[in-house]
C-alpha positions as CSV (number, residue, x, y, z in Angstrom):
1,X,-81.8,28.8,-27.7
2,X,-82.7,25.2,-27.1
3,X,-80.7,22.1,-26.5
4,X,-80.6,19.7,-29.4
5,X,-79.5,16.1,-30.0
6,X,-75.8,15.2,-30.2
7,X,-74.5,16.6,-33.5
8,X,-70.8,17.2,-32.9
9,X,-68.5,14.8,-34.6
10,X,-65.6,15.5,-32.1
11,X,-63.4,16.3,-35.1
12,X,-64.3,19.6,-36.6
13,X,-64.0,22.5,-34.1
14,X,-61.1,24.3,-32.6
15,X,-61.5,22.4,-29.4
16,X,-61.8,18.8,-30.7
17,X,-59.0,19.1,-33.3
18,X,-56.5,20.2,-30.6
19,X,-57.4,17.9,-27.7
20,X,-55.7,14.6,-27.0
21,X,-57.5,11.6,-28.4
22,X,-57.8,10.2,-24.9
23,X,-59.7,13.3,-23.8
24,X,-62.4,13.1,-26.5
25,X,-64.6,10.6,-24.5
26,X,-64.7,13.2,-21.7
27,X,-65.7,15.9,-24.1
28,X,-68.5,13.7,-25.5
29,X,-69.9,13.4,-22.0
30,X,-69.5,17.0,-20.9
31,X,-70.4,19.0,-24.1
32,X,-73.9,20.2,-24.9
33,X,-75.3,21.2,-28.3
34,X,-77.7,24.1,-28.7
35,X,-79.7,25.3,-31.7
36,X,-79.6,29.1,-32.1
37,X,-82.2,30.9,-34.2
38,X,-81.3,33.7,-36.7
39,X,-81.0,36.9,-34.8
40,X,-80.9,35.2,-31.4
41,X,-78.3,36.2,-28.8
42,X,-75.9,33.5,-27.7
43,X,-74.8,35.7,-24.8
44,X,-75.1,39.3,-24.0
45,X,-72.5,41.9,-23.1
46,X,-72.4,42.1,-19.3
47,X,-73.8,38.5,-18.7
48,X,-72.0,36.4,-16.2
49,X,-69.7,33.9,-17.9
50,X,-71.2,30.4,-17.9
51,X,-68.9,28.7,-20.3
52,X,-67.3,28.6,-23.8
53,X,-69.0,28.0,-27.1
54,X,-67.7,26.4,-30.3
55,X,-69.6,27.0,-33.5
56,X,-70.6,23.7,-35.1
57,X,-72.6,25.1,-38.0
58,X,-73.7,28.7,-38.9
59,X,-72.2,32.2,-38.5
60,X,-72.2,34.7,-35.6
61,X,-71.4,38.3,-35.2
62,X,-69.4,39.3,-32.1
63,X,-70.3,42.9,-31.2
64,X,-70.0,45.5,-28.5
65,X,-72.1,48.5,-27.6
66,X,-70.7,51.7,-29.1
67,X,-73.1,54.1,-27.4
68,X,-76.8,53.8,-26.4
69,X,-78.0,53.2,-30.0
70,X,-75.0,51.9,-31.9
71,X,-72.9,48.8,-31.9
72,X,-69.5,47.9,-33.3
73,X,-69.0,44.4,-34.7
74,X,-65.6,43.1,-33.5
75,X,-65.4,40.0,-35.6
76,X,-67.4,37.1,-37.1
77,X,-67.3,33.5,-36.0
78,X,-67.9,30.6,-38.4
79,X,-68.0,26.9,-38.3
80,X,-65.2,25.5,-36.0
81,X,-64.5,28.9,-34.3
82,X,-64.5,29.6,-30.6
83,X,-66.9,32.1,-29.1
84,X,-67.1,33.5,-25.5
85,X,-63.3,33.3,-24.9
86,X,-63.2,37.0,-24.1
87,X,-65.0,36.1,-20.9
88,X,-61.9,34.4,-19.6
89,X,-60.0,36.3,-17.0
90,X,-60.5,37.7,-13.5
91,X,-63.8,39.5,-14.2
92,X,-66.1,36.6,-15.3
93,X,-68.4,38.7,-17.4
94,X,-68.7,38.7,-21.2
95,X,-67.4,42.0,-22.5
96,X,-69.1,41.5,-25.9
97,X,-72.3,40.0,-27.3
98,X,-72.7,37.2,-29.9
99,X,-75.7,37.0,-32.2
100,X,-76.5,34.4,-34.8
101,X,-76.6,35.7,-38.4
102,X,-78.4,32.5,-39.5
103,X,-79.8,29.3,-37.9
104,X,-76.8,27.8,-36.2
105,X,-75.6,25.0,-33.8
106,X,-73.1,25.5,-31.1
107,X,-71.2,23.2,-28.7
108,X,-71.1,24.4,-25.1
109,X,-68.6,23.5,-22.3
110,X,-69.1,24.8,-18.7
111,X,-66.1,26.9,-17.5
112,X,-64.9,24.5,-14.8
113,X,-64.6,21.6,-17.3
114,X,-62.9,23.9,-19.9
115,X,-60.3,25.0,-17.3
116,X,-59.5,21.3,-16.7
117,X,-59.4,20.7,-20.4
118,X,-56.8,23.5,-20.8
119,X,-54.6,22.0,-18.0
120,X,-54.7,18.5,-19.5
121,X,-54.3,19.5,-23.2
122,X,-51.1,21.5,-23.7
123,X,-51.5,21.8,-27.4
124,X,-54.9,23.3,-27.0
125,X,-53.6,25.8,-24.5
126,X,-50.7,26.7,-26.8
127,X,-52.9,27.2,-29.8
128,X,-55.4,29.2,-27.8
129,X,-52.5,31.5,-26.7
130,X,-51.6,32.1,-30.4
131,X,-55.3,32.7,-31.1
132,X,-55.5,35.4,-28.4
133,X,-52.3,37.0,-29.8
134,X,-53.9,37.2,-33.3
135,X,-57.1,38.6,-31.8
136,X,-55.0,41.3,-30.1
137,X,-53.2,42.2,-33.3
138,X,-56.6,42.4,-35.2
139,X,-58.0,44.6,-32.4
140,X,-55.0,47.0,-32.7
141,X,-55.4,47.0,-36.5
142,X,-59.1,47.8,-36.1
143,X,-58.4,50.6,-33.7
144,X,-55.9,52.1,-36.1
145,X,-58.4,51.9,-39.0
146,X,-61.1,53.6,-37.0
147,X,-58.7,56.4,-36.1
148,X,-56.8,57.0,-39.3
149,X,-58.7,55.5,-42.3
150,X,-61.3,57.4,-44.2
151,X,-64.9,56.2,-44.0
152,X,-64.8,55.1,-47.7
153,X,-61.6,53.1,-47.1
154,X,-63.0,51.4,-44.0
155,X,-66.1,50.4,-45.9
156,X,-64.0,49.0,-48.7
157,X,-61.9,47.2,-46.1
158,X,-65.0,45.7,-44.6
159,X,-66.1,44.2,-47.9
160,X,-62.6,42.8,-48.6
161,X,-62.5,41.2,-45.1
162,X,-65.9,39.7,-45.5
163,X,-64.9,38.2,-48.9
164,X,-61.7,36.7,-47.4
165,X,-63.5,35.2,-44.4
166,X,-66.6,33.9,-46.0
167,X,-65.4,33.4,-49.6
168,X,-66.7,34.7,-52.9
169,X,-68.5,32.4,-55.3
170,X,-68.1,32.3,-59.1
171,X,-70.8,35.1,-59.5
172,X,-69.0,37.4,-57.0
173,X,-71.4,36.9,-54.1
174,X,-69.9,36.9,-50.6
175,X,-70.8,33.7,-48.7
176,X,-72.8,35.3,-46.0
177,X,-76.0,37.4,-46.0
178,X,-75.8,40.6,-43.9
179,X,-78.0,43.6,-43.3
180,X,-76.8,47.1,-44.2
181,X,-76.9,47.9,-40.5
182,X,-74.5,45.1,-39.7
183,X,-72.2,46.2,-42.5
184,X,-72.1,49.7,-41.1
185,X,-71.4,48.4,-37.6
186,X,-68.5,46.3,-39.0
187,X,-67.1,49.3,-40.9
188,X,-67.5,51.6,-37.8
189,X,-69.7,54.1,-39.6
190,X,-73.4,55.1,-39.7
191,X,-76.1,53.6,-41.8
192,X,-76.6,56.9,-43.6
193,X,-72.9,57.2,-44.6
194,X,-72.8,53.5,-45.7
195,X,-75.9,54.2,-47.9
196,X,-74.1,57.1,-49.7
197,X,-70.9,55.1,-50.2
198,X,-72.8,52.1,-51.5
199,X,-74.5,54.2,-54.1
200,X,-71.1,55.5,-55.2
201,X,-69.7,51.9,-55.3
202,X,-72.7,50.8,-57.4
203,X,-72.3,53.7,-59.9
204,X,-68.6,52.8,-60.3
205,X,-69.6,49.1,-60.7
206,X,-67.5,48.0,-57.7
207,X,-70.2,46.1,-55.9
208,X,-73.9,45.9,-55.4
209,X,-76.2,44.7,-52.6
210,X,-79.6,43.1,-53.3
211,X,-81.4,42.5,-50.1
212,X,-78.8,40.9,-47.8
213,X,-76.7,39.5,-50.7
214,X,-73.4,41.3,-51.4
215,X,-72.0,40.9,-54.9
216,X,-68.4,42.1,-55.5
217,X,-68.0,43.2,-59.1
218,X,-64.4,44.6,-58.8
219,X,-62.3,43.7,-55.8
220,X,-59.3,45.3,-57.4
221,X,-61.0,48.7,-57.1
222,X,-61.8,48.1,-53.4
223,X,-58.1,47.3,-52.8
224,X,-57.1,50.5,-54.7
225,X,-59.3,52.6,-52.4
226,X,-57.7,51.1,-49.4
227,X,-54.2,51.5,-50.8
228,X,-54.7,55.1,-51.9
229,X,-56.0,55.9,-48.4
230,X,-52.7,54.8,-46.9
231,X,-50.5,56.9,-49.2
């Protein structure tokens, strides 16, 4: 990760859109932009918290160790999103890792200045509180899915979620390229199980994966698998 020239327009990200106009000059002075290569860690689980990141361009996976050899993808962060906020709190260590899925640019604020920013900008603090509430709800939903949904339904849900977050073009391709290993980590299953279910989905003409490109052929059938699992 290397520092790059000033790219932020002070308008696009979660932070800039919610700060007072009078605070933007301070942000312009304090923020730093970094280029992150595909596959490069932004921060690692267990690292001491240095600050908060906002995604300017690109996509990141936020993931946590499951055991010695596996990981669970908690969520994805796209342009405008905040990353590293789970490091806020009494224990100033990141409880998760963040890795770039493609070449990306982030905006970084040191924690001391971010604390001051929260105290000065009430709207930012309020919206961040709602963001945390949504994160908590999503975490509870993910825990329930891991405990109660079948593997096939979790995999179907993973593809539906990816389509909703990254969009699907006119040819059915989801707007992000992902490895099969990342898909299995997002669905909370093994690579081998994912491989079997993907073959089944391909035979049923529900979706197909070519390299890292995911093409959804029939989202309705994915939704049916999820709905039938909850009956």
